[in-house]
FIRO-995848 format. One record per residue (C-alpha): y, z, x; residue number from 1. Coordinates in steps of 0.2 Angstrom, whole numbers. Example, Ala and Ser with C-alpha at 12.3 -4.5 7.8 and 13.67 -1.06 7.14 Angstrom:
     py     pz     px    k
    -22     39     62    1
     -5     36     68    2
end
This chain:
     py     pz     px    k
    244    136   -122    1
    230    142   -134    2
    225    160   -133    3
    207    165   -127    4
    193    162   -141    5
    184    178   -136    6
    192    195   -131    7
    184    211   -125    8
    195    224   -124    9
    198    243   -126   10
    215    243   -136   11
    217    239   -157   12
    221    222   -162   13
    233    216   -174   14
    223    206   -188   15
    239    197   -194   16
    245    193   -176   17
    227    185   -172   18
    227    176   -188   19
    243    168   -185   20
    240    163   -166   21
    224    157   -171   22
    230    144   -185   23
    249    141   -179   24
    255    124   -178   25
    239    116   -184   26
    243    107   -201   27
    223    102   -204   28
    220    121   -206   29
    216    124   -226   30
    205    139   -225   31
    205    154   -213   32
    191    167   -215   33
    190    184   -206   34
    179    198   -204   35
    184    215   -197   36
    170    228   -194   37
    175    247   -193   38
    167    264   -187   39
    161    273   -202   40
    157    292   -203   41
    138    291   -206   42
    126    281   -202   43
    107    282   -206   44
    110    298   -217   45
    120    308   -204   46
    138    312   -199   47
    146    301   -185   48
    160    308   -176   49
    163    295   -162   50
    156    277   -155   51
    155    272   -140   52
    153    253   -134   53
    148    246   -118   54
    145    228   -113   55
    141    218    -96   56
    159    211    -91   57
    156    191    -90   58
    141    189    -98   59
    147    197   -115   60
    160    184   -115   61
    148    171   -110   62
    136    173   -123   63
    150    176   -135   64
    158    158   -131   65
    141    151   -134   66
    140    157   -151   67
    158    150   -155   68
    152    134   -148   69
    136    134   -160   70
    145    137   -174   71
    156    123   -170   72
    141    113   -169   73
    135    118   -185   74
    150    119   -197   75
    166    107   -198   76
    178    121   -191   77
    194    120   -182   78
    194    135   -170   79
    186    152   -170   80
    192    169   -162   81
    181    184   -159   82
    190    200   -152   83
    177    216   -149   84
    182    231   -143   85
    174    244   -131   86
    174    261   -127   87
    175    276   -137   88
    179    274   -155   89
    184    284   -171   90
    178    282   -189   91
    190    270   -196   92
    195    261   -179   93
    192    244   -179   94
    177    237   -169   95
    177    219   -171   96
    187    204   -178   97
    180    186   -182   98
    191    173   -189   99
    188    155   -192  100
    197    139   -198  101
    193    124   -205  102
    200    113   -217  103
    190    121   -233  104
    184    138   -238  105
    165    134   -238  106
    164    129   -218  107
    174    145   -214  108
    164    158   -223  109
    148    151   -218  110
    154    149   -199  111
    161    167   -200  112
    146    174   -206  113
    135    164   -195  114
    146    172   -180  115
    144    190   -186  116
    126    190   -188  117
    124    182   -171  118
    135    196   -164  119
    126    209   -174  120
    110    205   -165  121
    112    194   -150  122
    131    198   -141  123
    126    210   -126  124
    135    226   -132  125
    126    244   -132  126
    132    256   -144  127
    132    276   -145  128
    135    287   -157  129
    138    306   -158  130
    131    314   -172  131
    128    331   -175  132
    111    332   -167  133
    118    325   -152  134
    122    305   -144  135
    110    292   -148  136
    109    273   -145  137
    110    262   -160  138
     99    247   -161  139
     99    232   -173  140
     91    233   -189  141
     79    224   -196  142
     91    217   -208  143
    100    211   -194  144
     87    200   -188  145
     83    193   -204  146
    102    189   -207  147
    102    181   -191  148
     83    172   -198  149
     92    165   -211  150
    102    152   -199  151
     85    149   -191  152
     87    160   -177  153
     74    173   -170  154
     82    187   -163  155
     77    190   -145  156
     76    209   -149  157
     65    206   -163  158
end
């Protein structure tokens, strides 16, 4: 049985185990591209002590599944996995994993970047940072919207 393509979870993930599960017993795989996002200790020039992520259960998974389906339509990939953490996270904690397999590196790189650009602006997550000045909600940046636009997609939050 194949593991789910999308997981939203509070616990950390093991990059090696996830990549192994994605490519296991598929002799067609010639490339695996991964992206791991982590919590930074600074954002917009301010110190960040924690980040709290919230999501809309069911809706978030469905939106990410649709993103993976779109990546598979655009790129010649074999598989993809997205793991996104929610809850209270500290600097250095892993937040997100995007992993993609294909026959050749170009398709994996492009699909991985596409998925991350899509996730950054379109996935229904809400992020709140704790700074010395108090809590603040984090919005998508104009640069995130521009990254999505290069794929021919207009950000719905723009």
